[in-house]
N, C-alpha and C positions, 0 to 999 in steps of 0.2 A: 406737755414736758417738757418743764426747763431744765431737767438734768442733763437732755445733750447738748446744751448750751454749757453750761457748765461742764461737763467732760471734755467737749470739743478747746475750753481755755485753758483747763488742766494739763490737755497735752500740748498746748503751745507750749505753755510754762515751762514743760519736762522737758520738752524737746529743746529748747532753746536752754536748757541748764546743762544738759547732754551735750549741744554743738558748742558750749562753752568749756569743755574738757576732752573734744575729740568726738569726732562722730560714732556712733555705737549705736546699738539695739536697745532698748529700753526692756526693763526686765518686769520691774515692779513701779509705783510710782505710791507714796502713801502719802493720806491726805485727813485732816481735820473737819470735820463736818457737824456744826453746831445744831442743834435740835430747831432754833427761830428761824432757819436760812431755810426753811420749807422741803429739802433735800432728800428725797426717801434714799437710804445705803444701798438697799437694792435696786432702786431705778438707775442710779449712777452707776454702776456697777455695769449693768446692763448698757448702759448707753456707752458706757469709755469700751465696751467692747465691741457696739457697733461703731467706733471710731475710730480703734485700729486696728478692725477688718480689714485685710486685703493689702493693708504697706507694711514698712520693714518692721513693724512696733505690734505686728498681730501678736496674742497671746500674754502678751503681757499681763499683768495682773494690776489690779486698784484694790488695794486697799484702806478700807474706812474706820477710822476712829472719830467714834461718836461722843458727842460732846451734848449732854443735857443741860437743858437750865435748871437753876435752881432757885427757889422761891427763900428767901432772907428775911430774919426780923431785926432791924435795925437797932430795936429795943433790948432783945434777949438773947440774940444773936442764934438763934434756931434758923437750923433748915427743914425746909418742908415740904417734901410732895404733894404734889397738884393730887387733887382729887379727880374720880372719872369725871364729873360735870368741869373741870377745865381749872382755871387760877384760880387760888385761894385770894380774898382782897384783904384776907384781915390775918393776923397769926391766931391759930386755937390757941396757942399759951398764954397771950399776954394783949390779943385783940388790937394791936399795934398794925400798921401798915406794912406790907411784906414788900418788898423791892425784888427783880428777878436780876439774876447773874447768870453771866456766860450762857451758852447757847448760839453765841454769834459767831462761831469759827468757823471759816471756808478758808483754810489753809495748803499748801505744797509742804509737807514736812521732810519728807524723803525721795528721794531719786535714785533709784538703781539700774544700771546699766551693765553691756560688756561693751568694751572698746573693741573697733572690726577686727584687729588683731587677735582678740581672746575669741572672740565670735568665730573665726575662722579657724580656730586651734579645737573649740568646745563644738562645732561642723563637723568636725573631719578634713576639714579641705585639706588638699596636699599641692603646694607648689609655690 
């Protein structure tokens, strides 16, 4: 399960981003994941929870924006879904070769966090 390694790297990137704006606790991280990255959205969410468990960011959420790969015909411009057997070699409309667009995304899009002083206020700390 390489999702654990991916989740750990997303966590490192997210913590670095938070440190650049004052230390705080992560609330959520939104990532773009492309189909061709071979990252299962449910497994990476599970790996995220394992990564943050027991630490200051336990309970933070990983939000996955899924980006499918699309087959596009360069001749007629049609976008074609794959059939159940896999990738189509030729456009069913004009018999031209199809190219694959998209599906390679693996990016941290947004990091939401609470600053330390906001966290104290939310948790009801006095003093």
